[in-house]
C-alpha positions as CSV (number, residue, x, y, z in Angstrom):
1,X,5.8,56.9,2.3
2,X,3.7,54.8,4.7
3,X,1.6,54.0,2.0
4,X,4.5,52.4,-0.1
5,X,5.9,50.2,2.7
6,X,2.7,48.7,3.3
7,X,2.3,46.4,-0.1
8,X,6.4,45.8,0.1
9,X,5.9,44.6,3.4
10,X,2.7,42.3,2.5
11,X,4.7,41.1,-0.5
12,X,7.6,39.9,1.8
13,X,5.0,38.3,3.8
14,X,3.9,36.4,0.9
15,X,7.6,35.8,-0.1
16,X,7.7,33.6,3.1
17,X,4.8,32.2,3.3
18,X,4.9,30.8,-0.1
19,X,8.5,29.4,0.5
20,X,7.2,28.2,3.9
21,X,4.0,26.2,2.1
22,X,6.6,25.0,-0.9
23,X,9.3,23.6,1.7
24,X,6.6,21.5,3.7
25,X,5.5,20.4,-0.1
26,X,8.9,19.1,-0.6
27,X,9.2,17.7,2.5
28,X,5.9,15.6,2.1
29,X,6.8,14.6,-1.7
30,X,10.3,13.2,-0.2
31,X,8.2,11.4,2.8
32,X,5.7,10.0,0.3
33,X,8.9,8.6,-1.8
34,X,11.1,7.6,1.4
35,X,8.3,5.1,2.5
36,X,7.5,4.1,-1.0
37,X,11.3,3.0,-1.1
38,X,11.7,5.7,-3.9
39,X,14.3,7.9,-2.5
40,X,18.2,8.5,-3.3
41,X,20.4,7.6,-0.2
42,X,21.2,11.2,1.0
43,X,17.4,12.5,0.7
44,X,16.3,9.4,2.6
45,X,18.4,10.3,5.4
46,X,16.8,12.9,6.1
47,X,13.5,11.2,6.9
48,X,15.1,9.8,9.7
49,X,16.4,12.5,11.4
50,X,14.4,15.3,10.5
51,X,10.9,14.2,10.1
52,X,10.1,15.4,13.4
53,X,10.4,19.2,12.2
54,X,7.9,18.6,9.2
55,X,4.6,17.5,11.4
56,X,3.2,18.2,14.9
57,X,5.0,16.2,17.8
58,X,4.7,16.0,21.7
59,X,7.5,15.6,24.0
60,X,8.5,12.8,26.0
61,X,10.2,14.4,28.9
62,X,13.1,12.9,30.4
63,X,14.4,13.4,33.7
64,X,17.4,14.1,35.6
65,X,19.6,13.1,36.4
66,X,21.1,10.8,33.5
67,X,22.1,7.4,34.1
68,X,25.6,6.7,32.2
69,X,25.7,3.7,30.1
70,X,28.6,1.7,31.5
71,X,31.5,0.9,28.5
72,X,33.0,-2.4,29.5
73,X,36.6,-3.0,29.4
74,X,36.3,-5.5,26.9
75,X,35.0,-5.3,23.3
76,X,32.8,-7.5,21.1
77,X,34.8,-10.1,19.9
78,X,35.3,-10.7,16.2
79,X,32.7,-13.3,14.7
80,X,31.3,-14.5,10.9
81,X,27.9,-14.3,10.5
82,X,26.5,-16.9,8.2
83,X,23.5,-15.8,6.7
84,X,22.0,-16.7,3.2
85,X,24.1,-19.5,2.2
86,X,27.2,-16.7,2.6
87,X,29.5,-15.9,5.6
88,X,29.8,-12.1,6.6
89,X,31.4,-10.1,9.2
90,X,30.3,-6.9,11.2
91,X,31.9,-4.3,8.5
92,X,29.2,-5.9,6.0
93,X,26.7,-5.7,8.3
94,X,27.4,-2.3,9.1
95,X,28.2,-1.4,5.5
96,X,25.9,-3.6,3.1
97,X,22.6,-3.0,5.5
98,X,23.0,1.0,5.5
99,X,23.2,1.2,9.3
100,X,23.3,4.3,11.1
101,X,23.9,3.2,14.6
102,X,24.7,0.3,16.0
103,X,24.9,-0.8,20.1
104,X,25.9,-4.2,21.5
105,X,25.6,-4.5,25.7
106,X,25.8,-7.3,27.5
107,X,25.7,-7.4,31.1
108,X,24.5,-3.8,31.6
109,X,27.9,-2.9,29.6
110,X,28.4,-1.8,26.6
111,X,30.8,-3.7,24.1
112,X,30.2,-1.9,21.0
113,X,29.0,1.7,20.4
114,X,29.4,2.9,16.5
115,X,28.1,6.0,14.3
116,X,27.7,6.2,10.9
117,X,25.7,8.0,7.8
118,X,25.7,11.8,10.3
119,X,24.2,10.1,13.1
120,X,25.9,10.9,16.6
121,X,24.7,10.4,20.2
122,X,22.5,13.1,20.2
123,X,20.4,12.3,17.1
124,X,16.9,11.8,17.5
125,X,16.3,9.1,15.1
126,X,12.8,7.9,13.8
127,X,11.7,4.3,15.4
128,X,9.0,3.6,12.6
129,X,7.6,0.4,14.0
130,X,9.7,0.1,17.0
131,X,7.2,2.5,18.1
132,X,4.5,-0.3,18.6
133,X,6.4,-2.1,20.8
134,X,6.8,0.8,23.0
135,X,3.1,1.6,22.7
136,X,1.9,-2.2,23.6
137,X,4.2,-1.9,26.9
138,X,2.3,1.4,27.9
139,X,-0.9,-1.1,28.0
140,X,0.9,-3.1,30.4
141,X,1.9,0.1,32.4
142,X,-2.2,1.1,32.6
143,X,-3.2,-2.7,33.8
144,X,-0.3,-2.5,36.6
145,X,-1.9,1.0,37.4
146,X,-5.4,-0.7,37.4
147,X,-6.7,1.5,34.9
148,X,-7.4,-1.5,32.5
149,X,-9.1,-4.1,34.2
150,X,-7.7,-7.0,32.2
151,X,-6.5,-7.4,28.4
152,X,-9.5,-9.9,28.2
153,X,-11.9,-7.2,28.1
154,X,-13.7,-5.4,24.9
155,X,-11.9,-2.7,23.5
156,X,-15.4,-0.8,23.6
157,X,-15.1,-0.9,27.1
158,X,-12.8,1.6,26.6
159,X,-13.3,3.1,23.1
160,X,-17.0,2.7,23.0
161,X,-17.1,4.8,19.9
162,X,-16.0,1.5,17.9
163,X,-19.3,0.2,19.0
164,X,-21.2,-1.1,15.8
165,X,-17.6,-1.4,13.8
166,X,-15.9,-4.7,13.0
167,X,-13.4,-4.0,16.3
168,X,-16.8,-4.2,18.7
169,X,-16.3,-8.0,19.1
170,X,-12.3,-7.5,19.4
171,X,-10.2,-7.9,23.0
172,X,-7.6,-6.0,23.7
173,X,-5.4,-9.2,23.7
174,X,-6.1,-9.5,20.2
175,X,-5.5,-6.0,19.0
176,X,-2.0,-6.0,20.7
177,X,-1.6,-9.5,18.8
178,X,-2.8,-8.2,15.6
179,X,-5.2,-11.0,15.3
180,X,-8.3,-8.5,15.2
181,X,-9.3,-9.8,12.3
182,X,-9.9,-6.7,10.8
183,X,-9.1,-5.8,7.3
184,X,-5.4,-4.4,6.9
185,X,-2.6,-4.0,3.8
186,X,0.5,-2.8,5.5
187,X,2.4,-2.7,2.5
188,X,4.0,0.6,2.5
189,X,5.3,0.3,-1.4
190,X,1.7,-0.3,-2.7
191,X,-0.2,3.5,-3.2
192,X,-3.6,1.6,-2.6
193,X,-3.2,0.0,0.7
194,X,-4.5,0.7,3.8
195,X,-1.1,1.6,5.1
196,X,-0.8,4.5,2.3
197,X,-4.2,5.7,3.0
198,X,-3.5,5.5,6.8
199,X,-0.2,8.0,6.0
200,X,-2.2,10.2,3.9
201,X,-4.4,11.0,7.1
202,X,-1.1,11.7,9.1
203,X,0.4,14.1,6.3
204,X,-3.5,15.9,6.4
205,X,-3.5,16.0,10.1
206,X,-7.0,15.8,10.6
207,X,-8.2,15.3,14.4
208,X,-9.7,11.5,14.6
209,X,-9.5,11.0,11.1
210,X,-7.6,7.7,11.3
211,X,-10.3,6.7,14.2
212,X,-12.7,7.1,11.6
213,X,-11.3,5.5,9.0
214,X,-10.2,2.5,11.1
215,X,-14.1,1.7,12.2
216,X,-15.0,2.0,8.4
217,X,-12.7,-1.4,7.9
218,X,-14.4,-4.7,7.1
219,X,-13.7,-7.9,9.1
220,X,-11.9,-10.8,7.2
221,X,-12.1,-13.4,9.9
222,X,-13.3,-14.0,14.0
223,X,-10.7,-12.5,16.4
224,X,-8.0,-14.5,17.1
225,X,-7.8,-16.5,14.2
226,X,-5.7,-14.1,11.4
227,X,-2.8,-12.6,11.9
228,X,-1.9,-10.0,9.7
229,X,0.3,-6.7,10.6
230,X,-1.4,-4.0,10.8
231,X,-0.3,0.0,11.9
232,X,-4.2,0.8,11.7
233,X,-4.4,-1.6,14.7
234,X,-1.8,0.2,16.6
235,X,-3.2,3.6,16.5
236,X,-6.1,1.9,18.5
237,X,-3.5,0.9,21.2
238,X,-2.9,4.2,21.3
239,X,-6.2,5.4,21.5
240,X,-7.0,2.8,24.3
241,X,-3.9,3.9,26.2
242,X,-5.3,7.6,26.2
243,X,-8.7,6.7,27.1
244,X,-8.1,4.4,30.1
245,X,-5.4,6.8,31.4
246,X,-6.8,10.3,30.5
247,X,-3.0,11.1,29.3
248,X,-1.6,11.5,26.1
249,X,0.8,8.6,25.4
250,X,3.7,11.1,25.7
251,X,2.6,11.9,28.8
252,X,2.1,8.9,29.9
253,X,5.2,7.3,28.7
254,X,7.1,10.1,30.4
255,X,5.4,9.7,33.4
256,X,6.1,5.4,34.0
257,X,9.4,5.1,31.9
258,X,10.9,7.7,30.2
259,X,11.7,10.3,33.1
260,X,12.9,7.5,35.4
261,X,15.4,5.7,33.6
262,X,18.2,8.1,33.1
263,X,17.6,9.0,29.9
264,X,19.8,11.5,28.0
265,X,17.6,13.5,26.1
266,X,13.7,14.4,25.6
267,X,12.3,12.2,23.2
268,X,9.1,13.4,20.5
269,X,6.2,11.7,19.1
270,X,4.7,12.5,15.7
271,X,1.1,13.2,16.0
272,X,-2.2,13.0,13.6
273,X,-2.8,16.4,14.5
274,X,-1.6,19.0,16.2
275,X,-3.0,18.6,19.8
276,X,-4.2,15.4,18.6
277,X,-3.3,11.5,19.4
278,X,0.2,10.4,18.9
279,X,0.8,8.2,15.8
280,X,1.2,5.0,17.8
281,X,2.5,2.8,15.4
282,X,5.2,4.6,13.7
283,X,6.2,8.0,15.0
284,X,8.9,8.3,17.9
285,X,12.3,10.0,17.8
286,X,14.7,9.3,20.3
287,X,18.6,8.6,20.5
288,X,20.1,5.7,20.0
289,X,21.6,5.1,24.0
290,X,17.7,6.0,25.2
291,X,16.6,3.1,23.0
292,X,19.1,1.0,24.6
293,X,18.3,2.0,28.3
294,X,14.4,1.4,27.5
295,X,15.6,-2.4,26.2
296,X,17.2,-2.3,29.6
297,X,13.9,-1.8,31.1
298,X,12.1,-4.5,28.8
299,X,14.8,-7.1,30.2
300,X,14.1,-6.3,33.5
301,X,10.4,-7.3,33.2
302,X,9.5,-3.5,33.6
303,X,11.1,-2.6,37.0
304,X,12.6,0.4,37.9
305,X,14.5,1.5,40.9
306,X,12.5,-1.5,42.6
307,X,9.2,-0.1,41.3
308,X,7.2,-2.7,39.1
309,X,5.8,-0.5,36.6
310,X,4.7,-3.6,34.5
311,X,2.6,-6.5,35.8
312,X,5.2,-9.6,36.5
313,X,5.8,-11.4,33.6
314,X,4.7,-9.0,31.1
315,X,7.5,-8.9,28.7
316,X,7.8,-12.8,28.6
317,X,4.1,-12.6,27.1
318,X,4.8,-9.6,25.6
319,X,7.9,-11.7,23.4
320,X,6.3,-14.8,23.0
321,X,5.2,-16.4,19.7
322,X,1.5,-17.7,19.5
323,X,-0.5,-20.8,18.0
324,X,-2.6,-19.2,15.1
325,X,-4.6,-21.8,13.0
326,X,-2.7,-24.8,14.2
327,X,0.6,-22.7,13.2
328,X,3.5,-21.0,15.1
329,X,3.4,-17.1,14.5
330,X,6.3,-15.2,15.9
331,X,4.5,-12.6,17.2
332,X,3.5,-11.5,20.6
333,X,2.3,-8.2,22.0
334,X,3.6,-6.2,18.9
335,X,7.2,-7.5,19.6
336,X,8.8,-10.3,17.7
337,X,10.3,-13.4,19.1
338,X,14.0,-14.0,17.5
339,X,14.1,-18.0,17.1
340,X,17.7,-19.5,17.2
341,X,19.3,-21.0,14.1
342,X,17.9,-24.2,14.7
343,X,14.4,-22.4,15.2
344,X,14.1,-23.0,19.0
345,X,12.9,-19.9,21.1
346,X,14.9,-21.3,24.3
347,X,16.7,-18.1,24.6
348,X,13.2,-16.0,25.1
349,X,15.0,-13.6,22.5
350,X,12.6,-10.9,21.3
351,X,13.1,-7.5,19.2
352,X,11.0,-4.6,18.5
353,X,11.0,-3.9,14.9
354,X,10.6,-0.8,12.2
355,X,10.8,-0.7,8.7
356,X,14.1,0.1,6.7
357,X,16.1,-1.5,9.9
358,X,15.2,0.1,13.2
359,X,15.3,-2.5,16.0
360,X,16.1,-3.2,19.5
361,X,16.9,-6.9,20.4
362,X,16.4,-8.3,24.0
363,X,17.8,-11.7,24.9
364,X,17.0,-12.8,28.5
365,X,18.7,-16.0,29.0
366,X,22.2,-14.0,28.1
367,X,21.5,-10.7,29.3
368,X,22.4,-9.3,26.0
369,X,20.7,-6.1,24.4
370,X,21.0,-4.7,20.7
371,X,20.3,-1.6,19.1
372,X,20.3,-1.2,15.1
373,X,19.3,1.9,13.2
374,X,19.3,1.7,9.8
375,X,18.5,3.9,6.5
376,X,17.6,0.6,4.2
377,X,16.7,1.7,0.3
378,X,13.3,-0.4,0.6
379,X,11.0,-0.7,3.7
380,X,11.5,-4.5,3.9
381,X,14.1,-7.0,2.4
382,X,16.4,-3.9,2.1
383,X,19.0,-5.6,4.3
384,X,22.3,-8.1,2.7
385,X,22.8,-9.6,6.2
386,X,19.8,-10.8,7.9
387,X,19.5,-9.2,11.5
388,X,18.5,-12.6,13.2
389,X,21.8,-14.2,11.7
390,X,23.7,-11.0,13.1
391,X,22.3,-11.1,16.4
392,X,22.5,-14.9,16.7
393,X,26.0,-14.7,15.7
394,X,26.6,-12.2,18.2
395,X,25.1,-14.6,20.8
396,X,27.4,-17.3,19.9
397,X,30.6,-15.0,19.9
398,X,29.4,-14.1,23.7
399,X,28.7,-17.4,25.0
400,X,31.5,-19.1,23.8
């Protein structure tokens, strides 16, 4: 009997292993389809809710006690949203843009908190490229801590392994502004793009493979002269923070910010490989309320309980536009300035942005924060109502 039972047990193990392998393969294929904008809505939603269960992640620890958000006695007023030659309302914005979560705050009070598409207050939602803005914020923390001497330092001062590559002449500042001048195509729907190649490296989970890939990219222009959006550049921001602080991004974020803001939940960050670097440009998961708390931290210029975590004026610089080649580029340190309807930047408004419609919007002049979490059908241009138009209409309604 003992002899007969052993093969039976092995068969069960083989079946279990095979099912697990098949399940992970299905999840990876679904991820590739989602990134390429070729996924049906219900399956697409699972990318934002459950990707952290597919790949290795590192926990970003919250601290106690939780600081509840204050809900105002007033609510967000009804308002019209002019966009693309038509007029919409907030119901159009949520429904047509496949918004799963929407929060609007002013003067530190919540005016609107809405959940849809299965999202709840406890759901950790994938940030996509909002993570880029959080990663560069950690560079500011490392400067404040004296671990990075200056953002004008060459990147190779902290990452000597990039010597001899196109990044050898790149400063930390030009890296954060995505003006490294290193070749990159961030088109998620193009299977031949550098971004899709990097996605495959993320899926392969080989430590160090992404940095090796970045070191082989050619230069297309001198640093500071060419702006091109690059998730690859952001991965090097993560490697920089790791090298300068000696800590993983997740641990440094927890130590400096996440554990001190009264977050409701631990967050998580997708890793390039088990025990490897965080995917600094894309893979952070958190709840909507905790994204809003991070927005409050940015609005307060990086001060927590009277302690300065970021250099004074860091967030103003991070959210400011640049002159590149004689033209204004609305991009700061991986934060996006948000122009008013007349094109002005007088409000100093800026946002963290992620593909498929993930946003943290911050308006310092009017003390407004908004978080938008979506599952739009395409990485870009999948919205009906432009998000900048929504925020500008909301600001107008709140400042009458």
